[in-house]
PDB file of N, CA, C and O in Angstrom, chain B, residues numbered from 101:
ATOM      1  N   MET B 101     -10.299   8.363  -3.248  1.00  0.00           N
ATOM      2  CA  MET B 101      -9.490   8.379  -4.219  1.00  0.00           C
ATOM      3  C   MET B 101      -9.442   7.172  -5.401  1.00  0.00           C
ATOM      4  O   MET B 101      -9.584   5.950  -5.434  1.00  0.00           O
ATOM      5  N   PRO B 102      -9.209   8.054  -6.166  1.00  0.00           N
ATOM      6  CA  PRO B 102      -9.006   6.996  -8.102  1.00  0.00           C
ATOM      7  C   PRO B 102      -7.919   6.459  -7.962  1.00  0.00           C
ATOM      8  O   PRO B 102      -6.866   7.047  -7.713  1.00  0.00           O
ATOM      9  N   ASN B 103      -8.087   5.155  -8.125  1.00  0.00           N
ATOM     10  CA  ASN B 103      -7.052   3.579  -8.159  1.00  0.00           C
ATOM     11  C   ASN B 103      -6.095   3.844  -8.767  1.00  0.00           C
ATOM     12  O   ASN B 103      -5.081   3.198  -8.503  1.00  0.00           O
ATOM     13  N   LYS B 104      -6.051   4.621  -9.547  1.00  0.00           N
ATOM     14  CA  LYS B 104      -4.927   5.767 -10.334  1.00  0.00           C
ATOM     15  C   LYS B 104      -3.702   6.069  -9.199  1.00  0.00           C
ATOM     16  O   LYS B 104      -2.646   5.454  -9.052  1.00  0.00           O
ATOM     17  N   ASP B 105      -4.442   7.728  -8.136  1.00  0.00           N
ATOM     18  CA  ASP B 105      -3.593   7.783  -7.445  1.00  0.00           C
ATOM     19  C   ASP B 105      -2.997   6.531  -5.753  1.00  0.00           C
ATOM     20  O   ASP B 105      -2.342   7.064  -4.857  1.00  0.00           O
ATOM     21  N   ILE B 106      -3.208   5.680  -5.696  1.00  0.00           N
ATOM     22  CA  ILE B 106      -3.942   4.501  -4.742  1.00  0.00           C
ATOM     23  C   ILE B 106      -1.995   4.077  -5.137  1.00  0.00           C
ATOM     24  O   ILE B 106      -0.929   4.070  -4.521  1.00  0.00           O
ATOM     25  N   LEU B 107      -2.602   3.723  -6.818  1.00  0.00           N
ATOM     26  CA  LEU B 107      -1.409   2.670  -7.068  1.00  0.00           C
ATOM     27  C   LEU B 107      -0.215   3.346  -6.875  1.00  0.00           C
ATOM     28  O   LEU B 107       0.555   2.659  -6.204  1.00  0.00           O
ATOM     29  N   ILE B 108       0.417   4.817  -7.316  1.00  0.00           N
ATOM     30  CA  ILE B 108       1.297   5.909  -6.973  1.00  0.00           C
ATOM     31  C   ILE B 108       1.684   6.055  -5.365  1.00  0.00           C
ATOM     32  O   ILE B 108       2.671   6.680  -4.976  1.00  0.00           O
ATOM     33  N   LEU B 109       1.164   5.680  -4.886  1.00  0.00           N
ATOM     34  CA  LEU B 109       1.210   6.031  -3.484  1.00  0.00           C
ATOM     35  C   LEU B 109       1.876   4.260  -2.564  1.00  0.00           C
ATOM     36  O   LEU B 109       2.764   4.190  -1.714  1.00  0.00           O
ATOM     37  N   ILE B 110       0.972   2.983  -3.209  1.00  0.00           N
ATOM     38  CA  ILE B 110       1.799   2.203  -3.130  1.00  0.00           C
ATOM     39  C   ILE B 110       3.021   2.359  -3.632  1.00  0.00           C
ATOM     40  O   ILE B 110       3.881   2.002  -2.827  1.00  0.00           O
ATOM     41  N   GLU B 111       3.579   2.884  -4.987  1.00  0.00           N
ATOM     42  CA  GLU B 111       5.159   2.430  -5.284  1.00  0.00           C
ATOM     43  C   GLU B 111       5.813   3.413  -3.932  1.00  0.00           C
ATOM     44  O   GLU B 111       6.325   2.773  -3.014  1.00  0.00           O
ATOM     45  N   LYS B 112       5.795   4.558  -3.852  1.00  0.00           N
ATOM     46  CA  LYS B 112       6.148   5.479  -3.320  1.00  0.00           C
ATOM     47  C   LYS B 112       7.083   4.727  -2.164  1.00  0.00           C
ATOM     48  O   LYS B 112       8.248   4.643  -1.774  1.00  0.00           O
ATOM     49  N   LYS B 113       4.828   3.910  -1.716  1.00  0.00           N
ATOM     50  CA  LYS B 113       5.572   3.293  -0.374  1.00  0.00           C
ATOM     51  C   LYS B 113       6.450   2.017  -0.812  1.00  0.00           C
ATOM     52  O   LYS B 113       5.651   1.526  -1.610  1.00  0.00           O
ATOM     53  N   ARG B 114       7.185   1.443  -0.822  1.00  0.00           N
ATOM     54  CA  ARG B 114       7.165  -0.181  -1.427  1.00  0.00           C
ATOM     55  C   ARG B 114       8.766   0.478  -1.402  1.00  0.00           C
ATOM     56  O   ARG B 114       9.691   0.130  -0.669  1.00  0.00           O
ATOM     57  N   MET B 115       8.757   1.905  -2.812  1.00  0.00           N
ATOM     58  CA  MET B 115      10.377   2.325  -2.613  1.00  0.00           C
ATOM     59  C   MET B 115      11.051   2.066  -0.740  1.00  0.00           C
ATOM     60  O   MET B 115      11.928   1.431  -0.154  1.00  0.00           O
ATOM     61  N   GLU B 116      10.196   2.816  -0.510  1.00  0.00           N
ATOM     62  CA  GLU B 116      10.885   3.891   1.164  1.00  0.00           C
ATOM     63  C   GLU B 116      10.980   2.227   2.406  1.00  0.00           C
ATOM     64  O   GLU B 116      11.608   2.016   3.444  1.00  0.00           O
ATOM     65  N   LEU B 117       9.529   0.966   1.172  1.00  0.00           N
ATOM     66  CA  LEU B 117      10.044   0.116   2.272  1.00  0.00           C
ATOM     67  C   LEU B 117      11.533  -0.179   2.330  1.00  0.00           C
ATOM     68  O   LEU B 117      12.359  -0.239   3.241  1.00  0.00           O
ATOM     69  N   ILE B 118      11.555  -0.310   1.273  1.00  0.00           N
ATOM     70  CA  ILE B 118      13.031  -1.214   0.143  1.00  0.00           C
ATOM     71  C   ILE B 118      14.113  -0.406   0.738  1.00  0.00           C
ATOM     72  O   ILE B 118      15.222  -0.940   0.724  1.00  0.00           O
ATOM     73  N   GLU B 119      14.005   0.990   1.355  1.00  0.00           N
ATOM     74  CA  GLU B 119      15.195   2.049   1.479  1.00  0.00           C
ATOM     75  C   GLU B 119      15.757   1.483   3.336  1.00  0.00           C
ATOM     76  O   GLU B 119      16.836   1.301   3.900  1.00  0.00           O
ATOM     77  N   ALA B 120      13.778   1.350   3.846  1.00  0.00           N
ATOM     78  CA  ALA B 120      13.682   1.452   5.636  1.00  0.00           C
ATOM     79  C   ALA B 120      14.590  -0.320   5.584  1.00  0.00           C
ATOM     80  O   ALA B 120      15.701  -0.598   6.036  1.00  0.00           O
ATOM     81  N   VAL B 121      13.933  -0.916   5.110  1.00  0.00           N
ATOM     82  CA  VAL B 121      15.271  -2.701   4.906  1.00  0.00           C
ATOM     83  C   VAL B 121      16.677  -2.246   5.063  1.00  0.00           C
ATOM     84  O   VAL B 121      17.465  -2.340   6.004  1.00  0.00           O
ATOM     85  N   ALA B 122      16.764  -1.758   3.950  1.00  0.00           N
ATOM     86  CA  ALA B 122      17.937  -1.965   3.596  1.00  0.00           C
ATOM     87  C   ALA B 122      19.220  -1.017   4.792  1.00  0.00           C
ATOM     88  O   ALA B 122      20.253  -1.376   5.358  1.00  0.00           O
ATOM     89  N   LYS B 123      18.574   0.072   4.744  1.00  0.00           N
ATOM     90  CA  LYS B 123      18.993   0.829   5.972  1.00  0.00           C
ATOM     91  C   LYS B 123      18.902   1.227   7.682  1.00  0.00           C
ATOM     92  O   LYS B 123      19.311   2.125   8.418  1.00  0.00           O
ATOM     93  N   ASN B 124      18.402   0.442   7.755  1.00  0.00           N
ATOM     94  CA  ASN B 124      17.282  -0.279   9.187  1.00  0.00           C
ATOM     95  C   ASN B 124      17.716  -1.800  10.386  1.00  0.00           C
ATOM     96  O   ASN B 124      18.111  -2.042  11.527  1.00  0.00           O
ATOM     97  N   GLY B 125      17.052  -2.827   8.405  1.00  0.00           N
ATOM     98  CA  GLY B 125      17.345  -3.468   8.443  1.00  0.00           C
ATOM     99  C   GLY B 125      15.380  -3.709   9.151  1.00  0.00           C
ATOM    100  O   GLY B 125      14.594  -2.849   9.548  1.00  0.00           O
ATOM    101  N   LEU B 126      15.157  -5.743   8.991  1.00  0.00           N
ATOM    102  CA  LEU B 126      13.572  -6.134   8.644  1.00  0.00           C
ATOM    103  C   LEU B 126      13.081  -5.784   9.612  1.00  0.00           C
ATOM    104  O   LEU B 126      12.118  -5.055   9.377  1.00  0.00           O
ATOM    105  N   ASN B 127      13.378  -6.039  11.264  1.00  0.00           N
ATOM    106  CA  ASN B 127      13.555  -5.995  13.017  1.00  0.00           C
ATOM    107  C   ASN B 127      12.776  -4.067  12.968  1.00  0.00           C
ATOM    108  O   ASN B 127      11.920  -3.555  13.689  1.00  0.00           O
ATOM    109  N   SER B 128      13.226  -3.743  12.303  1.00  0.00           N
ATOM    110  CA  SER B 128      13.300  -2.472  13.444  1.00  0.00           C
ATOM    111  C   SER B 128      12.165  -1.854  12.690  1.00  0.00           C
ATOM    112  O   SER B 128      11.385  -1.943  11.742  1.00  0.00           O
ATOM    113  N   THR B 129      12.743  -0.893  14.141  1.00  0.00           N
ATOM    114  CA  THR B 129      10.659   0.154  14.305  1.00  0.00           C
ATOM    115  C   THR B 129      10.290   0.570  12.292  1.00  0.00           C
ATOM    116  O   THR B 129       9.601   0.053  11.413  1.00  0.00           O
ATOM    117  N   VAL B 130      10.959   1.423  12.363  1.00  0.00           N
ATOM    118  CA  VAL B 130      10.803   2.147  11.058  1.00  0.00           C
ATOM    119  C   VAL B 130      10.825   1.467   9.845  1.00  0.00           C
ATOM    120  O   VAL B 130      10.683   1.948   8.720  1.00  0.00           O
ATOM    121  N   THR B 131      11.057   0.051  10.236  1.00  0.00           N
ATOM    122  CA  THR B 131      10.870  -0.029   8.511  1.00  0.00           C
ATOM    123  C   THR B 131       9.116  -1.100   9.358  1.00  0.00           C
ATOM    124  O   THR B 131       8.117  -1.019   8.644  1.00  0.00           O
ATOM    125  N   ILE B 132       9.017  -1.594  10.156  1.00  0.00           N
ATOM    126  CA  ILE B 132       7.185  -2.161  10.493  1.00  0.00           C
ATOM    127  C   ILE B 132       6.767  -0.741  10.188  1.00  0.00           C
ATOM    128  O   ILE B 132       6.227  -0.589   9.092  1.00  0.00           O
ATOM    129  N   GLN B 133       6.862  -0.049  10.683  1.00  0.00           N
ATOM    130  CA  GLN B 133       5.435   0.996  10.644  1.00  0.00           C
ATOM    131  C   GLN B 133       5.666   1.809   8.884  1.00  0.00           C
ATOM    132  O   GLN B 133       4.881   2.729   8.656  1.00  0.00           O
ATOM    133  N   VAL B 134       6.280   1.599   8.206  1.00  0.00           N
ATOM    134  CA  VAL B 134       6.005   1.859   6.666  1.00  0.00           C
ATOM    135  C   VAL B 134       5.715   0.666   6.090  1.00  0.00           C
ATOM    136  O   VAL B 134       5.114   0.728   5.017  1.00  0.00           O
ATOM    137  N   SER B 135       6.091  -0.829   6.693  1.00  0.00           N
ATOM    138  CA  SER B 135       5.367  -1.982   6.756  1.00  0.00           C
ATOM    139  C   SER B 135       4.103  -1.780   6.660  1.00  0.00           C
ATOM    140  O   SER B 135       3.475  -2.285   5.730  1.00  0.00           O
ATOM    141  N   ARG B 136       3.466  -0.959   7.659  1.00  0.00           N
ATOM    142  CA  ARG B 136       2.342  -1.656   8.292  1.00  0.00           C
ATOM    143  C   ARG B 136       1.543  -0.214   6.965  1.00  0.00           C
ATOM    144  O   ARG B 136       0.441  -0.396   6.447  1.00  0.00           O
ATOM    145  N   GLU B 137       2.265   0.858   6.728  1.00  0.00           N
ATOM    146  CA  GLU B 137       1.218   2.228   6.314  1.00  0.00           C
ATOM    147  C   GLU B 137       1.103   1.830   4.619  1.00  0.00           C
ATOM    148  O   GLU B 137       0.174   2.435   4.084  1.00  0.00           O
ATOM    149  N   LEU B 138       2.031   0.749   3.510  1.00  0.00           N
ATOM    150  CA  LEU B 138       1.800  -0.114   2.704  1.00  0.00           C
ATOM    151  C   LEU B 138       0.394  -1.601   2.986  1.00  0.00           C
ATOM    152  O   LEU B 138      -0.321  -2.027   2.079  1.00  0.00           O
ATOM    153  N   ASP B 139       0.372  -1.928   3.961  1.00  0.00           N
ATOM    154  CA  ASP B 139      -0.273  -2.816   3.734  1.00  0.00           C
ATOM    155  C   ASP B 139      -1.168  -2.716   4.254  1.00  0.00           C
ATOM    156  O   ASP B 139      -1.851  -3.648   4.679  1.00  0.00           O
ATOM    157  N   SER B 140      -1.577  -0.623   4.435  1.00  0.00           N
ATOM    158  CA  SER B 140      -2.791   0.266   4.842  1.00  0.00           C
ATOM    159  C   SER B 140      -3.414   0.106   3.502  1.00  0.00           C
ATOM    160  O   SER B 140      -4.455  -0.429   3.122  1.00  0.00           O
ATOM    161  N   LEU B 141      -2.418   0.760   2.888  1.00  0.00           N
ATOM    162  CA  LEU B 141      -2.680   1.175   1.512  1.00  0.00           C
ATOM    163  C   LEU B 141      -2.866  -0.064  -0.036  1.00  0.00           C
ATOM    164  O   LEU B 141      -3.350   0.272  -1.117  1.00  0.00           O
ATOM    165  N   LEU B 142      -2.552  -0.889   0.165  1.00  0.00           N
ATOM    166  CA  LEU B 142      -2.905  -2.266  -0.404  1.00  0.00           C
ATOM    167  C   LEU B 142      -4.616  -2.447  -0.093  1.00  0.00           C
ATOM    168  O   LEU B 142      -5.467  -2.797  -0.911  1.00  0.00           O
ATOM    169  N   ASN B 143      -4.791  -2.136   1.166  1.00  0.00           N
ATOM    170  CA  ASN B 143      -5.772  -3.429   1.547  1.00  0.00           C
ATOM    171  C   ASN B 143      -7.591  -1.968   0.843  1.00  0.00           C
ATOM    172  O   ASN B 143      -8.685  -2.108   0.296  1.00  0.00           O
ATOM    173  N   THR B 144      -7.081  -1.282   1.172  1.00  0.00           N
ATOM    174  CA  THR B 144      -7.849   0.372   0.663  1.00  0.00           C
ATOM    175  C   THR B 144      -7.580   0.678  -1.139  1.00  0.00           C
ATOM    176  O   THR B 144      -8.052   1.627  -1.765  1.00  0.00           O
ATOM    177  N   TYR B 145      -6.798  -0.293  -1.628  1.00  0.00           N
ATOM    178  CA  TYR B 145      -7.052  -0.376  -2.954  1.00  0.00           C
ATOM    179  C   TYR B 145      -7.603  -1.641  -3.700  1.00  0.00           C
ATOM    180  O   TYR B 145      -7.617  -1.770  -4.924  1.00  0.00           O
ATOM    181  N   ASN B 146      -8.317  -3.090  -2.248  1.00  0.00           N
ATOM    182  CA  ASN B 146      -8.547  -4.086  -2.926  1.00  0.00           C
ATOM    183  C   ASN B 146      -9.970  -3.984  -2.627  1.00  0.00           C
ATOM    184  O   ASN B 146     -10.882  -4.456  -3.305  1.00  0.00           O
ATOM    185  N   LYS B 147     -10.088  -3.181  -1.313  1.00  0.00           N
ATOM    186  CA  LYS B 147     -11.549  -3.140  -1.371  1.00  0.00           C
ATOM    187  C   LYS B 147     -12.090  -2.335  -2.583  1.00  0.00           C
ATOM    188  O   LYS B 147     -13.015  -2.709  -3.304  1.00  0.00           O
ATOM    189  N   GLN B 148     -11.201  -0.870  -2.745  1.00  0.00           N
ATOM    190  CA  GLN B 148     -12.657  -0.399  -3.786  1.00  0.00           C
ATOM    191  C   GLN B 148     -12.102  -1.301  -4.946  1.00  0.00           C
ATOM    192  O   GLN B 148     -12.999  -1.079  -5.760  1.00  0.00           O
ATOM    193  N   ASN B 149     -11.193  -2.221  -5.635  1.00  0.00           N
ATOM    194  CA  ASN B 149     -10.902  -3.512  -6.409  1.00  0.00           C
ATOM    195  C   ASN B 149     -12.451  -3.953  -6.018  1.00  0.00           C
ATOM    196  O   ASN B 149     -13.433  -3.416  -6.532  1.00  0.00           O
ATOM    197  N   TYR B 150     -12.527  -5.088  -4.959  1.00  0.00           N
ATOM    198  CA  TYR B 150     -13.947  -5.653  -4.399  1.00  0.00           C
ATOM    199  C   TYR B 150     -14.734  -4.803  -5.196  1.00  0.00           C
ATOM    200  O   TYR B 150     -15.309  -5.327  -6.151  1.00  0.00           O
ATOM    201  N   LYS B 151     -14.959  -2.933  -4.891  1.00  0.00           N
ATOM    202  CA  LYS B 151     -16.218  -3.039  -4.463  1.00  0.00           C
ATOM    203  C   LYS B 151     -17.008  -3.144  -5.907  1.00  0.00           C
ATOM    204  O   LYS B 151     -18.126  -3.518  -6.260  1.00  0.00           O
ATOM    205  N   GLN B 152     -15.661  -2.536  -6.647  1.00  0.00           N
ATOM    206  CA  GLN B 152     -16.516  -1.211  -7.731  1.00  0.00           C
ATOM    207  C   GLN B 152     -16.278  -3.335  -9.514  1.00  0.00           C
ATOM    208  O   GLN B 152     -16.699  -3.428 -10.667  1.00  0.00           O
ATOM    209  N   LYS B 153     -15.497  -4.317  -8.668  1.00  0.00           N
ATOM    210  CA  LYS B 153     -15.690  -5.383  -9.556  1.00  0.00           C
ATOM    211  C   LYS B 153     -17.411  -6.289  -8.618  1.00  0.00           C
ATOM    212  O   LYS B 153     -18.102  -7.207  -9.060  1.00  0.00           O
ATOM    213  N   SER B 154     -17.523  -5.687  -7.584  1.00  0.00           N
ATOM    214  CA  SER B 154     -18.765  -6.328  -7.347  1.00  0.00           C
ATOM    215  C   SER B 154     -20.380  -5.402  -7.613  1.00  0.00           C
ATOM    216  O   SER B 154     -21.531  -5.837  -7.644  1.00  0.00           O
ATOM    217  N   ALA B 155     -19.925  -4.195  -7.750  1.00  0.00           N
ATOM    218  CA  ALA B 155     -21.435  -3.738  -8.074  1.00  0.00           C
ATOM    219  C   ALA B 155     -22.177  -3.866  -9.356  1.00  0.00           C
ATOM    220  O   ALA B 155     -21.890  -4.124 -10.525  1.00  0.00           O
ATOM    221  N   PRO B 156     -22.791  -3.704  -8.963  1.00  0.00           N
ATOM    222  CA  PRO B 156     -24.365  -3.894 -10.008  1.00  0.00           C
ATOM    223  C   PRO B 156     -24.197  -3.666 -11.484  1.00  0.00           C
ATOM    224  O   PRO B 156     -24.541  -2.486 -11.561  1.00  0.00           O
ATOM    225  N   ARG B 157     -23.945  -3.969 -12.476  1.00  0.00           N
ATOM    226  CA  ARG B 157     -24.075  -3.779 -14.155  1.00  0.00           C
ATOM    227  C   ARG B 157     -25.532  -2.543 -14.269  1.00  0.00           C
ATOM    228  O   ARG B 157     -26.623  -2.751 -13.738  1.00  0.00           O
ATOM    229  N   PRO B 158     -25.213  -1.415 -15.006  1.00  0.00           N
ATOM    230  CA  PRO B 158     -27.095  -1.483 -15.689  1.00  0.00           C
ATOM    231  C   PRO B 158     -27.079  -2.090 -16.708  1.00  0.00           C
ATOM    232  O   PRO B 158     -28.124  -2.274 -17.333  1.00  0.00           O
TER     233      PRO B 158
END
């Protein structure tokens, strides 16, 4: 998945997390699940960026 697409998903998930916190509180299962999903997206983004930076250049 291109970085641009992941960044869009990350931003959507951040907004979803903000709404979940406002609606359900920090410790609700819904908020924790959305937070985990955001973490996963951020990890994917970081792994892709690390691979691109460490790849040998011609």
